[in-house]
C-alpha positions in Angstrom: -52.0 -25.3 -13.1 -51.7 -21.9 -11.2 -48.3 -20.9 -9.9 -47.8 -19.6 -6.6 -44.4 -17.9 -6.8 -43.2 -15.9 -3.9 -40.0 -14.2 -2.6 -38.4 -14.9 0.9 -35.5 -13.1 2.5 -32.6 -15.4 3.0 -32.6 -16.7 6.6 -30.7 -19.3 8.8 -33.7 -21.5 8.4 -33.7 -21.4 4.2 -29.9 -20.6 3.6 -29.3 -24.3 2.7 -32.2 -24.1 0.3 -30.8 -21.1 -1.2 -27.4 -22.5 -1.8 -28.9 -25.7 -3.3 -30.3 -23.6 -6.3 -28.4 -24.8 -9.2 -28.7 -23.8 -12.9 -28.1 -26.3 -15.7 -24.4 -27.1 -16.2 -24.3 -25.3 -19.6 -25.5 -22.0 -17.9 -22.9 -22.1 -15.1 -20.7 -19.9 -17.2 -23.3 -17.2 -17.3 -23.9 -16.6 -13.6 -22.4 -16.9 -10.3 -23.2 -19.7 -7.7 -25.6 -18.6 -5.0 -23.1 -19.0 -2.4 -20.8 -16.3 -4.1 -23.8 -14.0 -4.4 -24.5 -14.4 -0.7 -21.0 -13.6 0.1 -21.3 -10.5 -1.9 -24.7 -9.6 -0.2 -22.8 -10.0 3.1 -20.1 -7.4 2.1 -22.4 -5.1 0.5 -25.5 -5.1 2.7 -26.3 -1.5 1.9 -27.0 -2.3 -1.6 -27.7 -6.1 -1.9 -31.3 -7.4 -1.8 -31.1 -11.2 -2.1 -34.1 -13.3 -2.2 -35.1 -17.0 -2.4 -37.9 -17.8 -4.9 -40.5 -20.4 -4.1 -43.2 -22.1 -6.1 -45.4 -23.1 -3.1 -43.0 -24.4 -0.7 -40.5 -25.6 -3.2 -37.4 -23.6 -3.8 -37.1 -23.0 -7.6 -34.7 -20.0 -7.8 -32.7 -17.3 -6.4 -32.4 -13.4 -7.2 -30.4 -10.6 -5.8 -31.0 -7.1 -6.7 -28.6 -4.1 -6.3 -30.6 -0.8 -4.9 -29.2 2.3 -5.3 -25.4 1.8 -6.0 -23.0 4.3 -6.9 -22.6 3.1 -10.6 -19.8 5.6 -11.7 -18.1 5.7 -8.2 -18.5 9.4 -8.2 -21.8 9.9 -6.4 -23.4 11.0 -9.6 -25.1 8.0 -11.2 -27.1 5.8 -8.8 -28.7 2.7 -10.2 -30.9 -0.3 -9.3 -31.6 -3.5 -10.8 -31.3 -7.3 -11.1 -27.7 -8.5 -9.9 -28.1 -12.1 -10.2 -30.7 -14.7 -11.3 -30.4 -18.5 -10.8 -33.4 -20.6 -11.7 -33.1 -24.5 -10.9 -32.8 -26.5 -14.0 -35.9 -28.5 -13.5 -38.0 -25.2 -13.0 -36.9 -23.4 -16.1 -39.5 -22.2 -18.5 -42.3 -21.9 -16.2 -42.2 -18.1 -15.7 -39.9 -17.9 -12.6 -37.5 -15.5 -14.5 -40.2 -13.3 -15.7 -41.6 -13.3 -12.0 -38.1 -12.3 -10.7 -37.8 -9.4 -13.0 -41.2 -8.1 -12.1 -40.5 -8.6 -8.4 -37.2 -6.5 -8.7 -39.0 -4.0 -11.1 -41.7 -3.7 -8.3 -39.1 -3.0 -5.6 -37.2 -0.5 -7.6 -40.5 1.4 -8.3 -41.5 1.3 -4.5 -38.1 2.8 -3.9 -38.9 5.7 -6.4 -36.9 4.3 -9.3 -37.9 4.7 -12.9 -35.2 2.4 -14.7 -34.2 -1.0 -13.9 -30.6 -2.4 -15.1 -29.4 -5.8 -15.5 -25.9 -7.1 -16.7 -25.3 -10.3 -18.5 -22.4 -12.4 -19.7 -22.6 -12.4 -23.6 -22.4 -15.5 -25.5 -24.4 -18.2 -27.2 -26.9 -19.8 -24.9 -26.7 -16.8 -22.5 -29.7 -14.7 -21.0 -29.5 -11.8 -23.5 -32.5 -13.0 -25.5 -34.5 -13.6 -22.2 -33.9 -9.9 -21.1 -34.3 -8.5 -24.5 -37.8 -10.3 -24.7 -38.8 -8.5 -21.4 -38.0 -5.1 -22.9 -34.5 -4.4 -21.7 -32.6 -2.4 -24.3 -28.9 -2.2 -24.7 -27.0 0.8 -23.1 -24.0 0.4 -25.2 -22.0 0.2 -21.7 -19.9 -2.6 -20.3 -19.6 -3.5 -16.8 -16.8 -5.9 -16.0 -16.8 -7.4 -19.6 -20.6 -7.8 -19.2 -23.4 -6.3 -21.3 -25.5 -3.7 -19.6 -29.3 -3.3 -20.3 -31.9 -1.0 -18.9 -35.6 -1.3 -18.7 -38.0 1.8 -18.4 -40.3 1.4 -15.5 -42.5 4.3 -16.3 -45.9 3.5 -17.6 -45.7 -0.1 -16.8 -47.8 -2.1 -14.3 
């Protein structure tokens, strides 16, 4: 079966679909609810890039990228990457996460970036294995207690 994943900006017409995206209960400690992400996007519109993920006409996930944030707060280290990723419990394992990471990587590249960052909550059952399998490497940094990973976007299609 061919998947027809696509991204859509969050609009008044789909905001309820976006906030209905829920991860498995055992994953809730690893990612914020979509409603919190949308609130953060509202107060940080200059860097937040929230998108609803569809498989055909069915909402199956939510992602939010951060684009060109002042990472160190000193105007020296600007970074872009994946801020949030929520995939509905019934759609996990279908390639949606890989699609989401690839979509953010494409947007970062389109804006001239050569590296993509992600942070994750450490712990058993968390997303570290997923991100590491996609090529993210540990930076050795922490951000708000979360592990920071980076993906080199040069020489990738």
